[in-house]
Structure formats: C-alpha cells, structure tokens
N, C-alpha and C positions, 0 to 999 in steps of 0.2 A: 565441359559442367554440365550439369542439370542445375538452374537457376530455384533455389527455395523460395517454394512460393507460400505464402500466405494470406488468409484470409482477413482484409481491413474490412474493420466492420463501420467506419464513416463512410467509406464508397462502396461496400456492400456489393464487394468482388477481392476476388483472386489479385496478387500483387506481388510481383519478386519483389523479394527482401533485399533491401543494402543496406546495410548498418550507416550512421549519423558518422559514425566515426570507423570506419576500417581498422587502427589500431587497437580500438579496443570498444569489441561490441558490448554494450550493457540492457541491463534484464533488472528491471526493479518489481521485486514484488510487495504488495500492502501485506504486513506480517498482523498477526494477534494482538491483543490487547491480552498482557497475560495476568489475569483473574481469576483465573480455572481452566479445567483441563480441556484442550480442545476436541472436539469430536468430529466424525469423519466427515461432517460434512463440511467444515474445518478446513480437515485436510487435500478434501479433493483440491480445491486448487494450487497446492503445494506441486502435487502429483503433476497435474497438467505444466506447469512452470518448471518443475523438472524436466520433462521429456521434452519443452521447448528449449530448455537451456542445454542440453544433450546435445538436440537436434543442431544449435549454434556455436556451438564447440565443434561437432563434428564437422561443418560447413566451413566453420573458421579454418583449419585445418586442411581443409581443402584450396578454400578459396585465399590463402594465405593471409585470412586478417587476422588481427591481432587476438587478445585471449578474451575472452568470457569473462565480465565482470558481474556478482551476479550478489542483489542486497532483496532483506528480507531484512523490515525495518523492525522492532519490538517496540510496542508503546503499551510502557512501563507507570504511565500518568496520565490523568487528563482525557478518560474516552468517559461519555456521559451513558447511565446506563440503557436510555433507550434508543436506539439509532434513527430517532424522532430529533437527536438531540435535546432531551428532555430526561430530567431526574436527575439522581446524583451521581456524582464522577464513580464507576464500576472498582478503581478501585480502593476507594474511600467505603465503598458498601461493601466488600470484601472483608476489611481489616476490620471493617464493625463487629460485621457477623461472624468471625474468625478467632476476635483479639488479637488478632498477629498485624506484625509491623509491615506497613505496606511496601518497605523494601525487601521485605522476606518473605512475602506475597511472590513479588516479581521477579526472584531470583530464582522461586520452588518453579512457577508456572514457566519462567525461562527455559529452563535445566529440562523440564519436562515434553518442552513443545518441541525442543530438538532433539530429545532423546527419543519422542513419537518419527519426525522428520528420517531419524534414522532405521528406527524400526521397520518403518516403511521403504526402506534402499530409498530415501530421496536423499541424495547429494546435498550435505552441507553449501551454504553459496559463500561466497566471498568475503561477505562481512553482515553483522546482525547489528544494526544503530541504533542506539537506543533514543527514544525520543526528547529525554531526560538531557541525552549529550547536545540536544540542537534547540533547547527553548528559547536559549537567547535567536537564533538565527531567525527562529520564527516570530518572534517577535518582532525583529526588526524589519522582516518581512509584510508582515501586518501593519505596521508603519509607513511599509511604502506603498502599497496598494491600497490602504485606508480611506485616502482622499476622494480618490475615484470612484472606487469596486465595493467598498464597506458601509457598515452603519452599527452603530452601537445601540446594545440594550443596556440593561442591570446587570446583564452575567455574563457580556461578551462584546466582543468582536463578531459582524458576521459578512459575510460573503453576499452581497448585491447580485443575483442573476441578472438581474434586469439593466446591470453596466455592461454588461456584453452583449450585441445584438446576436449574435448565432451560438448561445452559448447550449441551447438544446437540441443545436446540430447531430451531435454521436445519438443521439435518445430519438433524434427526429419530434422532435418535442414545438411547437412556438411557444412564445413567451404568454401568450393571453392562456392555456394550458395549465404552463406551471402555477400561473397564478391563484388557477381555480382550485389548486390541490390544497 
C-alpha cells in the first residue's frame, strides 16, 4: 500500500499522513459567517477540503481506518465587520440593512451555502455545528485560558500572542515582527 503523503506547512516538507485516531479520521473546515452569499473565493476552500476528504475516505478504506468525520462550522452570530476585528457584528449589520430578523438571515444564508456546496458537487460534511450552539463552551474555554493567555478590553477578551513563545512558528514570524504590525 502506497502511503498518503501530505505537505506539512510547519515543517515545510512532505510527510506520511497517519490519523491521530485511526478509528475516526477527522477533518475540520472553518465555515462561513452566514450574513451574505458566499462567492467563488469563499467556496474555493471547500473544493480543496472536499478533495482532501475524498482522498482520506479512499485511503481509510484501503488502510482499514475507521470512517471520516468532516465538520464545517457555521458562524451564525458574533463576527465583526472587519477581519481586523473592528466594527459592528456582520450579522447585526445585515439585519439593520435588510430589516430582517438575525435568525432569518442566518437560516437563509446557511441554506444558500449548503446549496452552493451541492451545486459544486461538494459532498456534505458529517456535521454543520452552529456557533450559537457552543457559546457556553466558548465562554468556559475563555475563562480557562484567561489568566495565562488573555487580556481584557472594554469590548471583549483577547488572546495574548506573546503568552505563547512559539506562537508565530507556523508563519515563521518572530514576536517583535508581530508587535510591529
């Protein structure tokens, strides 16, 4: 059996893929914030992940691993209008602009996103968890890491990248470079 070789961005080399848990191969995809239609640039990521999921499914059958679990989250609340974490919540801004209820907006664009995936021939993942279903867990996680890895501002809790010595390792950026930005 030929091993599955994947590029490791951290080591910058091809490495043999071995699942952490061979009884359940897992793939996570960061999903959309459902305040508007997805565009082809957004959907490109899911074409890649679908290809990876298909290859992993095939390899799992060949290697005798368990089934593939693929998750794409849906952010149905709480994403700021700027990717720089500034401005108004995207969902709230859309609700104001359209006069619609925030939950109706989320339901509509979630359905549209799923239709887009289907139209592109992308297989549905195992689950589409909603961010709103996990807020309590996010708050608990924030409390857990707050003392050592976070700082508070008036508008929320922020992760302190300086609290993790090798935080920029994947991007190969040093702490002083991150602070200069």
